[in-house]
N, C-alpha and C positions, 0 to 999 in steps of 0.2 A: 224141358222143357217149352211150353206152350204161352206164351204174354196174352192176355187180352185184352186188348184194344176200350178204352175208356169208353165209358159212355156219359149220354147229356146229363144222367141227374145223378150221376157219379162225380161226373166234374163239376159240378155246380155243390155235391154237398162237401167234395176232400176242400174247397175256400169256406163254405158257410161252416164250416169246424171251427174256423180260427177267426170268424165272429162275434166277439164278445161283446162288443158295446153297441147301441147303435149308432155313432162316430162313425162301426167300423164300417157299416153299410156300403158306401159307396166306391169306396178302395176295392170290397170283397166283390163288388157286386162289378167292377172297370174287370178284374182278373178275371172273372169268370168268362165274362164276353170273348175276352182277347182269345182263353183257349177254348171256348168256343169254337172262333172262326182256326185256329192253329189246330184243332185235330179232328177239324170239317164235321162238327156234329150234326149244323140247324143254327137257325137265324136264334138271335137270346129275346127265352118270354118271361117276361116279367112275371108275371100269373105263374109258369113254373115254378120261376126259382122260391118264387116265395110260397110254393106251396113243397116245397123243400127244406127251405125255412121254417115251415110250422115243426116240418117232421125229425128237422135237427133239433130246434127247442123242446120238444115235447120229448125227446129219445137222451136229450145230456141230462133235462129235471128228473129222468126213470134215470139213469146211471150217475150223476150222482149225487145219489140215495142209499150207495154203498149199500150196509148191508139190510140198510130197510127198502131193498130194492124189490120188487112183488118176483125179480128173475132172481136174484143172489143166491148161490145154494154154496157158497165158500164151504170149505169144514178147512175148522182147527185156527188157531189165532193168527194173526196177520194173514189170511187170506183173505184179503178186501181190494187188493190191487195187483197179484202176485201170479196169476194161471189165466186167460181166459176162460177154462172152465167153469169159472165160479160164476160163470150167469149162466143162465139155461139157452140157448140164441133162439131152439129148436120153439118153445113157447113165446119168446122176444118177436122170433119172424114170425111165428101164426097170428101172435095179436098186433101186429103191429102192423105184416099184408092187410089183415083186415079194416083196419082204420086210416091207409096209408096205400087204401086197394091200385093209383096211379103209377104205384111204383113197382117195377119188378121184381119178381123173389128173388130171380138171380143179383138187380145191386141192391136192393136189401138187404141181402147175407153181405154182401162187402160191404155195407156202411155202417152197418151192428158193427161188424170182425171192427173198422176204422175205428169207429164210434171208441168204442172199447180201449186199445190200444192207445188211443192219446187222450182218455183218460186216465190211465196208470202210467201215464210215464208226466202228471202235471206232481 
């Protein structure tokens, strides 16, 4: 099985996903800088990190709506968190791709999967 090399945006997103309060910002940004350097993905861009942060905040606000999310399509009782298929990924990718056009579609798909996975663990 071929493993995909991490991308700049996905590295940022995976750390930003654990930024829950503004007091976490400095620690998270330090981790991002280190990972970008470790993976040789280029220099740190505060503008880019803020762009990914805005995407993450927007996405998490939508996902946290659960059944009220415009992307939720779960069937039956107890289906809020039990399957990824409860969310319409095609529509999510399409809508977020339009709003966050600087993020590659392949990264966007990975980020959506990662965010829903983390949300399901809560």
